[in-house]
BAFI-3210 file (N, C-alpha, C; in Angstrom, 3 decimals, decimal comma, padded with zeros to 6 digits):
// residues 112
n [1|2|3|4|5|6|7|8|9|10|11|12|13|14|15|16|17|18|19|20|21|22|23|24|25|26|27|28|29|30|31|32|33|34|35|36|37|38|39|40|41|42|43|44|45|46|47|48|49|50|51|52|53|54|55|56|57|58|59|60|61|62|63|64|65|66|67|68|69|70|71|72|73|74|75|76|77|78|79|80|81|82|83|84|85|86|87|88|89|90|91|92|93|94|95|96|97|98|99|100|101|102|103|104|105|106|107|108|109|110|111|112]
n.u [010,491|007,304|004,772|002,875|002,729|000,606|001,089|002,836|001,597|000,324|002,391|003,281|000,932|000,749|003,092|002,430|000,397|-000,973|-000,517|001,277|001,971|001,162|-000,904|-001,176|-002,769|-001,089|-000,593|-001,215|-001,824|-003,790|-004,860|-006,117|-004,754|-003,339|-000,640|000,494|-000,149|000,623|001,181|001,855|003,693|004,236|006,257|006,591|009,465|010,745|012,590|014,351|013,305|010,757|010,230|009,529|011,662|011,790|010,672|010,161|009,694|008,099|007,308|004,980|004,426|001,296|000,489|002,196|001,516|-001,173|-000,984|000,140|-001,915|-003,956|-002,893|-002,903|-005,642|-006,610|-005,552|-006,930|-009,506|-010,792|-011,719|-010,279|-010,559|-009,683|-010,981|-011,994|-012,584|-015,234|-016,338|-015,986|-014,699|-011,297|-009,077|-008,969|-009,029|-010,948|-011,538|-013,860|-015,169|-013,927|-014,091|-016,713|-019,427|-018,538|-020,392|-021,312|-019,549|-019,100|-020,002|-019,551|-019,776|-021,521|-021,871|-023,341]
n.v [-021,559|-021,728|-021,185|-023,139|-024,149|-023,969|-022,416|-020,518|-019,187|-016,672|-014,714|-014,815|-014,085|-011,464|-010,331|-010,458|-008,657|-005,265|-003,908|-001,838|-002,276|-004,588|-005,725|-008,359|-010,671|-013,138|-014,885|-017,627|-018,902|-019,352|-018,221|-018,296|-017,096|-014,099|-013,685|-015,367|-014,407|-012,587|-009,581|-009,255|-007,156|-006,242|-004,849|-003,742|-003,571|-001,428|-000,752|002,070|002,084|001,265|-001,422|-004,394|-005,312|-006,911|-007,815|-006,582|-007,303|-007,363|-008,826|-008,104|-008,690|-009,171|-009,539|-008,000|-005,464|-005,493|-005,594|-003,087|-001,426|-002,183|-001,286|001,492|001,750|001,036|003,115|005,316|004,490|003,022|000,578|-001,749|-003,663|-006,121|-006,995|-009,488|-009,468|-010,171|-009,134|-010,415|-010,685|-010,923|-010,364|-009,370|-007,814|-008,809|-011,948|-013,423|-012,378|-013,250|-014,358|-013,615|-011,635|-008,307|-006,433|-007,089|-006,052|-003,606|-000,218|-000,030|001,566|001,719|002,508|001,193]
n.w [-007,108|-008,615|-011,081|-011,138|-008,616|-005,946|-003,659|-004,586|-006,620|-006,288|-006,351|-008,967|-010,257|-009,301|-010,420|-013,101|-013,223|-013,475|-011,202|-008,893|-006,283|-003,620|-000,985|001,276|003,433|004,887|002,264|001,729|004,085|007,016|010,239|013,582|015,522|016,099|016,430|014,673|012,222|009,390|007,531|004,225|002,247|-000,965|-003,468|-006,764|-008,723|-011,150|-014,140|-015,659|-018,161|-017,794|-017,696|-015,846|-013,259|-011,054|-007,775|-004,449|-001,042|002,220|005,389|007,918|011,219|012,424|015,003|016,563|015,600|016,336|019,169|019,644|018,688|020,425|022,849|022,381|021,986|024,531|026,025|024,978|025,169|023,029|020,552|018,243|015,298|012,860|009,751|007,311|003,722|003,556|005,775|008,214|011,456|011,927|013,473|016,770|019,984|021,595|021,887|021,630|019,515|017,219|013,894|013,769|012,391|011,560|012,234|014,737|016,522|019,028|018,526|015,799|012,746|009,767|006,329|004,535]
ca.u [009,141|006,668|003,375|002,010|002,656|-000,480|001,628|003,610|000,800|000,008|003,464|003,258|-000,233|001,124|004,087|001,746|-000,649|-000,565|-000,373|002,618|002,204|000,068|-000,951|-001,848|-002,669|-000,611|-001,204|-001,711|-001,978|-004,775|-004,672|-006,929|-003,816|-002,745|000,810|000,906|-000,677|001,452|000,789|002,921|003,645|005,133|006,374|007,198|010,577|010,796|013,760|014,077|012,525|009,417|010,118|009,610|012,937|011,561|009,845|010,723|008,583|008,377|006,208|004,787|003,675|000,126|000,407|002,899|000,657|-002,374|-000,660|000,315|-003,234|-004,697|-002,353|-003,447|-007,077|-006,835|-005,213|-007,949|-010,794|-011,372|-011,397|-009,920|-010,628|-009,403|-011,943|-011,713|-013,418|-016,642|-016,791|-015,826|-013,580|-010,176|-008,188|-009,623|-008,620|-012,057|-011,454|-015,213|-015,637|-013,222|-014,899|-018,083|-019,621|-018,053|-021,546|-021,514|-018,621|-019,709|-019,551|-019,240|-020,651|-021,468|-022,635|-024,072]
ca.v [-021,075|-022,161|-020,751|-024,299|-024,398|-023,146|-021,470|-019,504|-018,600|-015,275|-013,809|-014,778|-013,264|-010,078|-009,885|-010,329|-007,633|-003,867|-003,324|-001,438|-002,898|-005,453|-006,103|-009,652|-011,330|-014,501|-015,287|-019,000|-019,483|-018,682|-018,537|-017,547|-016,473|-012,973|-013,782|-016,171|-013,786|-011,475|-008,869|-009,200|-005,991|-006,490|-003,696|-004,096|-002,719|-001,215|-000,042|003,384|001,861|000,849|-002,881|-004,966|-005,940|-007,881|-007,278|-006,606|-007,367|-007,579|-009,285|-007,420|-009,536|-008,412|-009,627|-006,823|-004,326|-005,593|-005,196|-001,629|-000,823|-002,440|-000,367|002,816|001,655|001,074|004,456|006,270|003,820|002,649|-000,775|-001,908|-005,045|-006,313|-007,922|-009,920|-008,764|-010,515|-008,459|-011,262|-010,232|-011,856|-010,019|-008,507|-008,116|-009,588|-013,230|-013,935|-011,815|-013,835|-014,982|-013,085|-010,467|-007,084|-005,677|-007,425|-005,281|-002,376|001,051|-000,093|002,379|001,282|003,343|000,327]
ca.w [-007,231|-009,857|-011,178|-010,946|-007,181|-005,391|-002,686|-005,298|-007,702|-006,024|-006,760|-010,428|-010,606|-009,029|-011,399|-014,387|-013,119|-013,640|-009,869|-008,478|-004,985|-003,172|000,425|001,445|004,731|004,662|000,996|001,657|005,422|007,878|011,653|014,533|016,442|015,383|016,485|013,525|011,012|008,953|006,328|003,248|001,366|-002,097|-004,350|-008,046|-009,122|-012,598|-014,646|-016,243|-019,379|-017,399|-017,626|-014,504|-012,939|-009,991|-006,701|-003,107|-000,106|003,646|006,233|009,197|012,138|012,870|016,458|017,069|015,257|017,173|020,548|019,646|018,537|021,670|023,850|022,064|022,244|025,978|026,505|024,539|025,331|021,739|020,129|016,832|014,812|011,447|009,149|005,945|002,744|003,787|006,991|009,393|012,280|011,890|014,581|017,745|021,356|022,142|021,181|021,381|018,242|016,073|012,839|013,815|011,522|012,196|012,737|016,151|017,345|019,549|017,973|014,372|011,889|008,373|005,420|003,583]
c.u [008,609|005,230|002,392|001,846|001,628|000,042|002,409|002,782|000,552|001,102|003,536|002,077|000,079|002,079|003,457|000,701|-000,082|-000,369|001,077|002,981|000,975|000,231|-001,702|-001,698|-002,292|-001,208|-001,759|-001,856|-002,994|-004,536|-005,612|-006,048|-003,094|-001,221|001,354|000,369|000,243|000,864|002,016|002,684|004,687|005,084|007,120|008,279|010,632|012,067|013,365|013,279|011,102|009,227|010,291|010,942|012,762|010,633|010,600|009,543|009,049|007,117|006,176|003,924|002,518|-000,108|001,061|002,064|-000,569|-002,092|-000,473|-001,028|-004,057|-004,205|-002,894|-004,951|-007,405|-006,572|-006,320|-009,365|-011,527|-010,969|-011,107|-010,030|-010,280|-010,421|-011,446|-012,672|-014,902|-017,186|-016,738|-014,579|-012,505|-009,196|-008,934|-009,081|-009,702|-012,142|-012,827|-015,755|-014,969|-014,173|-016,357|-018,206|-019,203|-019,193|-021,836|-020,597|-019,286|-019,124|-019,220|-020,263|-020,473|-022,337|-023,433|-025,363]
c.v [-021,466|-021,660|-021,909|-024,655|-023,432|-022,092|-020,336|-018,714|-017,110|-014,333|-013,712|-013,955|-011,785|-009,554|-009,688|-009,210|-006,245|-003,174|-002,955|-002,079|-003,712|-005,719|-007,416|-010,109|-012,770|-015,088|-016,707|-019,671|-018,678|-019,102|-017,701|-016,798|-015,348|-012,974|-014,593|-015,626|-012,631|-010,842|-008,799|-007,982|-006,226|-005,285|-004,120|-003,078|-002,640|-000,453|001,296|003,271|001,398|-000,653|-003,364|-005,683|-007,066|-007,272|-007,382|-006,614|-007,535|-008,044|-008,465|-008,327|-008,728|-008,531|-008,421|-005,576|-004,315|-005,139|-003,684|-000,926|-001,006|-001,489|001,041|002,837|001,718|002,466|005,461|005,692|003,594|001,214|-000,812|-003,383|-005,038|-007,301|-008,363|-009,184|-009,064|-009,877|-009,315|-010,828|-011,316|-011,614|-009,043|-008,823|-008,901|-010,894|-013,836|-013,435|-012,435|-014,617|-014,518|-011,927|-009,195|-006,237|-005,982|-006,649|-003,977|-001,157|001,034|000,722|001,934|002,195|002,510|-000,151]
c.w [-008,607|-009,909|-011,013|-009,468|-006,581|-004,410|-003,351|-006,302|-007,524|-006,515|-008,290|-010,923|-010,407|-010,093|-012,780|-014,390|-013,416|-012,295|-009,585|-007,135|-004,600|-001,685|000,526|002,890|004,465|003,392|000,957|003,015|006,210|009,319|012,499|015,526|015,713|015,465|015,319|012,214|010,639|007,706|005,432|002,357|000,287|-003,024|-005,614|-008,401|-010,639|-012,959|-015,240|-017,536|-019,081|-017,302|-016,190|-014,325|-011,924|-008,960|-005,387|-002,145|001,324|004,344|007,506|010,058|012,707|014,369|017,106|016,806|016,162|018,597|020,649|019,564|019,807|022,762|023,637|022,366|023,717|026,541|026,178|024,587|023,998|021,430|018,640|016,485|013,330|010,909|007,776|005,012|002,897|005,057|008,238|010,150|012,310|013,028|015,479|019,123|022,076|021,359|020,887|020,037|017,017|015,183|012,849|012,830|012,262|012,748|014,205|017,080|017,781|018,842|016,503|013,601|010,456|007,536|004,415|004,153]
res [m|s|p|q|n|a|e|d|k|w|i|f|d|f|m|d|s|n|l|q|y|q|f|s|l|n|p|y|k|a|s|d|d|s|n|n|v|s|m|l|i|v|y|k|l|r|g|s|d|g|k|t|l|g|s|i|g|m|n|i|n|l|g|v|v|e|r|s|i|v|e|i|g|n|e|y|n|v|g|v|a|f|s|d|l|e|g|n|i|m|i|s|k|d|k|a|l|l|r|a|p|i|s|l|a|k|g|v|y|s|t|t]
***
């Protein structure tokens, strides 16, 4: 790993930050297929002196999460979608909504 490698830069940025943990959707990969999208959760490990020792992380396949949410949604007649920070739908059981503004999803309430 190298801070000069674009695919590795995020972990060096995290280690240099004051954050204790970080959530990222595939730090350097994008996909329209939720089976190929994972959420990376990274946690910074510190010694008793407060110095950073390293980090530990895990990937969660969002396709598995999505299927679970869809099953719950179908059981209770609700829909769930994941959006990016710009409000574009990235994961939805309604594939026609992918990359669309979340405001197009039925039942979305916004306070802005």
